[in-house]
DRENMAR-443474 format. One record per residue (C-alpha): residue number from 1; residue in three letters; x, y, z. Coordinates in steps of 0.1 Angstrom, whole numbers, plus 2048, in hexadecimal, padded with zeros to 3 digits. Layout:
// DRENMAR-443474
KOLLO | seq | type | px | py | pz
KOLLO | NUM | ALA | X | Y | Z $
...
END
This chain:
// DRENMAR-443474
KOLLO | seq | type | px | py | pz
KOLLO | 1 | MET | 200 | B12 | F10 $
KOLLO | 2 | GLN | 206 | B1C | F34 $
KOLLO | 3 | ALA | 22C | B1E | F2C $
KOLLO | 4 | ASP | 225 | B35 | F0F $
KOLLO | 5 | GLY | 20F | B4B | F26 $
KOLLO | 6 | ARG | 22B | B4E | F3F $
KOLLO | 7 | ARG | 244 | B59 | F24 $
KOLLO | 8 | SER | 22C | B73 | F17 $
KOLLO | 9 | ALA | 228 | B81 | F3A $
KOLLO | 10 | ARG | 24D | B84 | F3F $
KOLLO | 11 | TRP | 253 | B96 | F1E $
KOLLO | 12 | SER | 236 | BAD | F26 $
KOLLO | 13 | ALA | 246 | BB5 | F48 $
KOLLO | 14 | ARG | 268 | BBC | F38 $
KOLLO | 15 | LEU | 258 | BD3 | F1D $
KOLLO | 16 | GLY | 245 | BE5 | F37 $
KOLLO | 17 | GLY | 265 | BEC | F4B $
KOLLO | 18 | LEU | 277 | BF9 | F2C $
KOLLO | 19 | ALA | 25A | C10 | F24 $
KOLLO | 20 | PHE | 25B | C1D | F48 $
KOLLO | 21 | LEU | 280 | C24 | F45 $
KOLLO | 22 | ALA | 27C | C36 | F24 $
KOLLO | 23 | VAL | 261 | C4C | F32 $
KOLLO | 24 | SER | 277 | C54 | F51 $
KOLLO | 25 | VAL | 294 | C5E | F3B $
KOLLO | 26 | SER | 27E | C74 | F25 $
KOLLO | 27 | LEU | 270 | C85 | F44 $
KOLLO | 28 | ALA | 293 | C8B | F51 $
KOLLO | 29 | LEU | 29F | C9A | F30 $
KOLLO | 30 | ALA | 281 | CB0 | F2E $
KOLLO | 31 | ALA | 287 | CBC | F51 $
KOLLO | 32 | CYS | 2AB | CC4 | F49 $
KOLLO | 33 | ASN | 2A1 | CD6 | F29 $
KOLLO | 34 | GLY | 288 | CEB | F3B $
KOLLO | 35 | SER | 29E | CF7 | F57 $
KOLLO | 36 | ASN | 2B7 | D14 | F57 $
KOLLO | 37 | ALA | 2D4 | D00 | F65 $
KOLLO | 38 | THR | 2F4 | CFE | F50 $
KOLLO | 39 | PRO | 2FB | CDA | F48 $
KOLLO | 40 | GLN | 31E | CCF | F52 $
KOLLO | 41 | THR | 337 | CC3 | F39 $
KOLLO | 42 | ILE | 34C | CA6 | F44 $
KOLLO | 43 | TYR | 36F | CA5 | F36 $
KOLLO | 44 | THR | 383 | C86 | F2F $
KOLLO | 45 | THR | 3A8 | C87 | F33 $
KOLLO | 46 | LEU | 3BB | C84 | F12 $
KOLLO | 47 | PRO | 3DF | C78 | F0F $
KOLLO | 48 | THR | 3F8 | C95 | F13 $
KOLLO | 49 | SER | 419 | C98 | F01 $
KOLLO | 50 | SER | 439 | C9B | F14 $
KOLLO | 51 | PRO | 44D | CBC | F12 $
KOLLO | 52 | GLY | 45E | CC1 | EF1 $
KOLLO | 53 | ALA | 483 | CC8 | EE9 $
KOLLO | 54 | THR | 47F | CEC | EF3 $
KOLLO | 55 | GLY | 473 | CE3 | F16 $
KOLLO | 56 | THR | 450 | CF1 | F11 $
KOLLO | 57 | PRO | 439 | CDF | F29 $
KOLLO | 58 | ALA | 41B | CCD | F1A $
KOLLO | 59 | ALA | 3F9 | CDE | F1F $
KOLLO | 60 | ALA | 3E5 | CD2 | F3D $
KOLLO | 61 | THR | 3C4 | CC0 | F37 $
KOLLO | 62 | PRO | 3A7 | CBE | F50 $
KOLLO | 63 | SER | 3A5 | C9E | F64 $
KOLLO | 64 | ALA | 38B | C84 | F5D $
KOLLO | 65 | THR | 376 | C8E | F7B $
KOLLO | 66 | SER | 378 | CB4 | F77 $
KOLLO | 67 | THR | 359 | CC6 | F6A $
KOLLO | 68 | SER | 355 | CE9 | F5B $
KOLLO | 69 | SER | 33B | CFE | F4B $
KOLLO | 70 | PRO | 340 | CFE | F25 $
KOLLO | 71 | THR | 353 | D1C | F16 $
KOLLO | 72 | SER | 349 | D2A | EF4 $
KOLLO | 73 | ALA | 361 | D27 | ED7 $
KOLLO | 74 | ALA | 361 | D4D | ED4 $
KOLLO | 75 | GLU | 36C | D51 | EF8 $
KOLLO | 76 | SER | 388 | D37 | EF5 $
KOLLO | 77 | ALA | 395 | D45 | ED5 $
KOLLO | 78 | THR | 396 | D6A | EDF $
KOLLO | 79 | PRO | 3B7 | D73 | EF1 $
KOLLO | 80 | THR | 3B6 | D89 | F0F $
KOLLO | 81 | ALA | 3C2 | DAD | F0D $
KOLLO | 82 | ASP | 3E1 | DA5 | F22 $
KOLLO | 83 | ALA | 3EA | D88 | F0C $
KOLLO | 84 | THR | 3E6 | D9D | EEC $
KOLLO | 85 | ALA | 3FC | DB9 | EFB $
KOLLO | 86 | GLU | 417 | DA0 | F05 $
KOLLO | 87 | ALA | 418 | D8F | EE3 $
KOLLO | 88 | THR | 41A | DB1 | ED1 $
KOLLO | 89 | ALA | 436 | DBD | EE8 $
KOLLO | 90 | THR | 44B | D9E | EE0 $
KOLLO | 91 | LEU | 448 | DA7 | EBB $
KOLLO | 92 | VAL | 452 | DCB | EBD $
KOLLO | 93 | PRO | 478 | DD0 | EBA $
KOLLO | 94 | VAL | 487 | DE5 | ED6 $
KOLLO | 95 | THR | 4A8 | DF8 | EDB $
KOLLO | 96 | PRO | 4BF | DE5 | EF3 $
KOLLO | 97 | ILE | 4C7 | DF4 | F15 $
KOLLO | 98 | VAL | 4EC | DFA | F1C $
KOLLO | 99 | SER | 4F7 | DFB | F40 $
KOLLO | 100 | SER | 51A | DF3 | F4E $
KOLLO | 101 | THR | 52E | DE0 | F67 $
KOLLO | 102 | THR | 551 | DE8 | F73 $
KOLLO | 103 | VAL | 56D | DCE | F6F $
KOLLO | 104 | THR | 58B | DD2 | F86 $
KOLLO | 105 | SER | 5AA | DBD | F8C $
KOLLO | 106 | HIS | 5CE | DC1 | F97 $
KOLLO | 107 | GLY | 5EF | DAF | F94 $
KOLLO | 108 | PRO | 606 | DA2 | FAF $
KOLLO | 109 | GLU | 60F | DBD | FC8 $
KOLLO | 110 | TYR | 5FB | DD5 | FB3 $
KOLLO | 111 | ARG | 614 | DD5 | F98 $
KOLLO | 112 | TRP | 5F7 | DDE | F81 $
KOLLO | 113 | THR | 5D3 | DE7 | F84 $
KOLLO | 114 | VAL | 5B5 | DE4 | F6D $
KOLLO | 115 | THR | 594 | DF7 | F6D $
KOLLO | 116 | PHE | 57C | DF2 | F50 $
KOLLO | 117 | ARG | 558 | DFE | F4D $
KOLLO | 118 | GLU | 549 | DE2 | F39 $
KOLLO | 119 | PRO | 527 | DE6 | F27 $
KOLLO | 120 | VAL | 50A | DCF | F30 $
KOLLO | 121 | ILE | 4ED | DC9 | F18 $
KOLLO | 122 | SER | 4C9 | DC3 | F22 $
KOLLO | 123 | GLY | 4A6 | DCA | F16 $
KOLLO | 124 | VAL | 4A5 | DB4 | EF7 $
KOLLO | 125 | THR | 4A1 | D8E | EF1 $
KOLLO | 126 | PRO | 4B3 | D77 | F09 $
KOLLO | 127 | THR | 4C6 | D67 | EEC $
KOLLO | 128 | ALA | 4D3 | D89 | EE0 $
KOLLO | 129 | ILE | 4DB | D95 | F03 $
KOLLO | 130 | THR | 4F0 | D76 | F09 $
KOLLO | 131 | ALA | 502 | D78 | EE8 $
KOLLO | 132 | MET | 50A | D9D | EEB $
KOLLO | 133 | ASN | 516 | D9C | F0F $
KOLLO | 134 | LYS | 52C | D7E | F08 $
KOLLO | 135 | SER | 53C | D8F | EEA $
KOLLO | 136 | ILE | 542 | DAF | EFF $
KOLLO | 137 | THR | 551 | D9C | F1C $
KOLLO | 138 | THR | 568 | D89 | F04 $
KOLLO | 139 | LYS | 574 | DAA | EF5 $
KOLLO | 140 | VAL | 57A | DBB | F17 $
KOLLO | 141 | ASN | 58D | D9D | F24 $
KOLLO | 142 | ALA | 5A3 | D9E | F05 $
KOLLO | 143 | TYR | 5AB | DC3 | F0C $
KOLLO | 144 | VAL | 5B3 | DBB | F30 $
KOLLO | 145 | SER | 5C8 | D9C | F28 $
KOLLO | 146 | SER | 5DC | DAF | F0E $
KOLLO | 147 | PHE | 5E6 | DC8 | F29 $
KOLLO | 148 | SER | 5EA | DB1 | F47 $
KOLLO | 149 | GLY | 5FD | D97 | F33 $
KOLLO | 150 | SER | 616 | DB0 | F25 $
KOLLO | 151 | ASP | 639 | DB4 | F34 $
KOLLO | 152 | LEU | 632 | DD0 | F4C $
KOLLO | 153 | PRO | 64F | DDE | F60 $
KOLLO | 154 | VAL | 654 | DDB | F85 $
KOLLO | 155 | VAL | 647 | DFA | F97 $
KOLLO | 156 | ALA | 663 | E10 | FA2 $
KOLLO | 157 | ALA | 665 | E1F | FC4 $
KOLLO | 158 | GLY | 64D | E3D | FC7 $
KOLLO | 159 | ALA | 63C | E35 | FA6 $
KOLLO | 160 | GLY | 619 | E28 | FA0 $
KOLLO | 161 | PRO | 60F | E07 | F8F $
KOLLO | 162 | SER | 607 | E02 | F6A $
KOLLO | 163 | THR | 5E3 | E09 | F64 $
KOLLO | 164 | PHE | 5C9 | E00 | F4A $
KOLLO | 165 | ALA | 5A7 | E13 | F4A $
KOLLO | 166 | GLY | 58B | E0B | F31 $
KOLLO | 167 | ASP | 56A | E1B | F29 $
KOLLO | 168 | PHE | 54F | E1A | F0F $
KOLLO | 169 | SER | 535 | E30 | EFE $
KOLLO | 170 | VAL | 517 | E29 | EE9 $
KOLLO | 171 | ALA | 51B | E35 | EC5 $
KOLLO | 172 | PHE | 4F9 | E29 | EB8 $
KOLLO | 173 | ALA | 4DC | E15 | EC6 $
KOLLO | 174 | SER | 4BC | E0A | EB5 $
KOLLO | 175 | PRO | 4A6 | DEB | EB4 $
KOLLO | 176 | SER | 4BC | DDD | E98 $
KOLLO | 177 | LEU | 4DF | DE9 | E9F $
KOLLO | 178 | LEU | 4F6 | DF1 | EBD $
KOLLO | 179 | SER | 518 | E01 | EBA $
KOLLO | 180 | LEU | 52F | E04 | ED8 $
KOLLO | 181 | ARG | 550 | E17 | ED9 $
KOLLO | 182 | PHE | 56C | E0C | EF0 $
KOLLO | 183 | MET | 588 | E23 | EFC $
KOLLO | 184 | SER | 5A4 | E16 | F13 $
KOLLO | 185 | THR | 5C1 | E28 | F21 $
KOLLO | 186 | THR | 5E2 | E17 | F2B $
KOLLO | 187 | TYR | 5FC | E25 | F41 $
KOLLO | 188 | VAL | 61C | E12 | F46 $
KOLLO | 189 | THR | 62F | E1B | F66 $
KOLLO | 190 | GLY | 64C | E31 | F5E $
KOLLO | 191 | ASP | 63F | E3E | F3D $
KOLLO | 192 | ALA | 63A | E63 | F37 $
KOLLO | 193 | HIS | 616 | E60 | F2A $
KOLLO | 194 | PRO | 5FA | E47 | F27 $
KOLLO | 195 | THR | 5ED | E3B | F05 $
KOLLO | 196 | THR | 5C9 | E37 | EFA $
KOLLO | 197 | GLU | 5BC | E1B | EE4 $
KOLLO | 198 | ALA | 59B | E1B | ED1 $
KOLLO | 199 | GLY | 584 | DFE | ECA $
KOLLO | 200 | SER | 560 | DF5 | EC3 $
KOLLO | 201 | ILE | 546 | DDA | EC0 $
KOLLO | 202 | ASN | 527 | DDA | EAB $
KOLLO | 203 | PHE | 508 | DC3 | EAE $
KOLLO | 204 | ASN | 4EA | DB7 | E9B $
KOLLO | 205 | VAL | 4D0 | DBC | EB7 $
KOLLO | 206 | ALA | 4B8 | DA2 | EAB $
KOLLO | 207 | THR | 4D1 | D85 | EAD $
KOLLO | 208 | GLY | 4ED | D93 | EC3 $
KOLLO | 209 | ALA | 506 | D8B | EA7 $
KOLLO | 210 | VAL | 525 | DA1 | EA4 $
KOLLO | 211 | ILE | 527 | DB6 | E84 $
KOLLO | 212 | LYS | 549 | DB9 | E73 $
KOLLO | 213 | LEU | 552 | DD7 | E5D $
KOLLO | 214 | PRO | 552 | DC2 | E3D $
KOLLO | 215 | ASP | 52F | DB6 | E45 $
KOLLO | 216 | ILE | 520 | DD8 | E3C $
KOLLO | 217 | PHE | 52E | DDA | E19 $
KOLLO | 218 | THR | 527 | DC8 | DF8 $
KOLLO | 219 | SER | 54A | DBA | DFA $
KOLLO | 220 | PRO | 56B | DC4 | E0B $
KOLLO | 221 | ALA | 57C | DC7 | DE9 $
KOLLO | 222 | ALA | 563 | DE0 | DDD $
KOLLO | 223 | ALA | 561 | DF4 | DFD $
KOLLO | 224 | LEU | 586 | DF7 | E06 $
KOLLO | 225 | PRO | 591 | E0F | DEA $
KOLLO | 226 | VAL | 573 | E26 | DF3 $
KOLLO | 227 | LEU | 57B | E25 | E18 $
KOLLO | 228 | GLN | 5A0 | E2B | E12 $
KOLLO | 229 | THR | 599 | E4A | DFC $
KOLLO | 230 | GLN | 57F | E59 | E13 $
KOLLO | 231 | ALA | 591 | E52 | E33 $
KOLLO | 232 | HIS | 5B2 | E60 | E26 $
KOLLO | 233 | THR | 5A0 | E80 | E1B $
KOLLO | 234 | ALA | 58F | E85 | E3C $
KOLLO | 235 | LEU | 5AE | E7E | E50 $
KOLLO | 236 | THR | 5C3 | E96 | E3B $
KOLLO | 237 | ALA | 5A9 | EB1 | E42 $
KOLLO | 238 | LEU | 5AB | EA9 | E67 $
KOLLO | 239 | LEU | 5D1 | EA4 | E6C $
KOLLO | 240 | GLY | 5E1 | EB3 | E4E $
KOLLO | 241 | SER | 606 | EAB | E4B $
KOLLO | 242 | ASP | 605 | E99 | E6D $
KOLLO | 243 | LEU | 5F2 | E7C | E5D $
KOLLO | 244 | PHE | 603 | E5A | E5F $
KOLLO | 245 | TRP | 5F3 | E47 | E42 $
KOLLO | 246 | PRO | 602 | E24 | E3B $
KOLLO | 247 | ALA | 60B | E1A | E18 $
KOLLO | 248 | SER | 5F2 | DFD | E19 $
KOLLO | 249 | VAL | 5D1 | DFE | E2C $
KOLLO | 250 | THR | 5BC | DDF | E32 $
KOLLO | 251 | MET | 598 | DDB | E3D $
KOLLO | 252 | ALA | 5A5 | DCD | E5E $
KOLLO | 253 | ASP | 5B8 | DEE | E64 $
KOLLO | 254 | LEU | 598 | E02 | E5F $
KOLLO | 255 | GLY | 583 | DEA | E73 $
KOLLO | 256 | LYS | 595 | DED | E95 $
KOLLO | 257 | ALA | 57D | E08 | EA1 $
KOLLO | 258 | TRP | 55E | E10 | E8D $
KOLLO | 259 | ALA | 53A | E17 | E95 $
KOLLO | 260 | PHE | 518 | E1E | E85 $
KOLLO | 261 | THR | 50C | E42 | E8A $
KOLLO | 262 | PRO | 4ED | E52 | E7C $
KOLLO | 263 | THR | 501 | E69 | E65 $
KOLLO | 264 | GLY | 51D | E52 | E59 $
KOLLO | 265 | LEU | 537 | E36 | E5F $
KOLLO | 266 | GLU | 54D | E40 | E7C $
KOLLO | 267 | LEU | 572 | E35 | E7B $
KOLLO | 268 | THR | 58A | E3A | E98 $
KOLLO | 269 | TRP | 5AF | E34 | E9C $
KOLLO | 270 | SER | 5C2 | E2F | EBC $
KOLLO | 271 | GLN | 5DA | E4A | EC9 $
KOLLO | 272 | GLY | 5FA | E4B | EB4 $
KOLLO | 273 | GLU | 5EC | E35 | E98 $
KOLLO | 274 | VAL | 5E5 | E4E | E7D $
KOLLO | 275 | GLY | 5F1 | E6E | E8D $
KOLLO | 276 | PRO | 609 | E7B | EA8 $
KOLLO | 277 | MET | 603 | E71 | ECD $
KOLLO | 278 | SER | 5F9 | E94 | ED4 $
KOLLO | 279 | ALA | 5DA | E8F | EBD $
KOLLO | 280 | GLY | 5CC | E74 | ED4 $
KOLLO | 281 | THR | 5B3 | E5D | EC4 $
KOLLO | 282 | VAL | 5A8 | E68 | EA1 $
KOLLO | 283 | THR | 583 | E64 | E95 $
KOLLO | 284 | ILE | 573 | E6C | E74 $
KOLLO | 285 | GLY | 551 | E66 | E66 $
KOLLO | 286 | LEU | 54A | E5B | E42 $
KOLLO | 287 | PRO | 526 | E65 | E36 $
KOLLO | 288 | TRP | 510 | E48 | E2D $
KOLLO | 289 | SER | 507 | E59 | E0D $
KOLLO | 290 | ALA | 52B | E58 | E02 $
KOLLO | 291 | LEU | 52C | E32 | E08 $
KOLLO | 292 | SER | 50B | E2A | DF9 $
KOLLO | 293 | GLY | 51B | E19 | DDA $
KOLLO | 294 | VAL | 52C | DFE | DEF $
KOLLO | 295 | ILE | 512 | DF9 | E0C $
KOLLO | 296 | ALA | 502 | DD7 | E0B $
KOLLO | 297 | ASN | 4DD | DD7 | E07 $
KOLLO | 298 | PRO | 4CF | DC4 | E18 $
KOLLO | 299 | GLY | 4E9 | DC8 | E33 $
KOLLO | 300 | PRO | 4EE | DD7 | E56 $
KOLLO | 301 | ALA | 4F5 | DFB | E48 $
KOLLO | 302 | ALA | 4DB | DFB | E2D $
KOLLO | 303 | GLY | 4C2 | E0F | E41 $
KOLLO | 304 | PHE | 4DB | E2C | E43 $
KOLLO | 305 | VAL | 4DF | E30 | E1E $
KOLLO | 306 | PRO | 4C8 | E4B | E0F $
END
């Protein structure tokens, strides 16, 4: 009986302690609920993923010991004004910026010299910038190599070196298309006159890809007869009997120097190619309306066709 009494006393003491603890916790909670203090939120660190294939770093997470006042879902979901403006700006197509750099070189003992004002593109996406500038540099290098690699004569006493001078102009620039004209003048020491060569390069601004002349038509086979007829008519009106028109014209012949313009397709021939040397370079424009039947839609030139 005494043993049973001692067990009962121990259980009573334990129950009393638990009751006291429960009351203490209840009072503490009540005190917290009644105060104006903001309860802290303790974050636990979650596993973070390593950067992906694109190199984007994983999002940082708070450390296990860091504390912060809770943020409402509305606050966390609403982007700031700056973030919204930045996101919007990246979605709005922009016209590329065209600046320039001057390329110069010379041969042994200044047997020849080169000066070329090369276009440099900026202001659009990095991928497009890289692609366009690479294509431009490749084209300019080809012009320079064609000149410097040719069999140029030795400079005679009292004469100047052979020279090659290149330049460019912007034919058309928009958020979707960029057309650049090239014009290079070659003088070979001892010749009476220099000669001028026309060229061009055209781009899809969004991707930086080069656009070839056949790309703007439904098919080269359908477009070539139309281009031949209209180009011959326009050149005859410009040069008359001085026109040199080959018996067979290919799309490659027409695509050496061409450009988009707001009013029509611009075609240019180098000096002496379709007319006398005295005529210089020869340029014509074929109205987009006259080409509408063979313009690809969708396609690079579809926006010009009425």
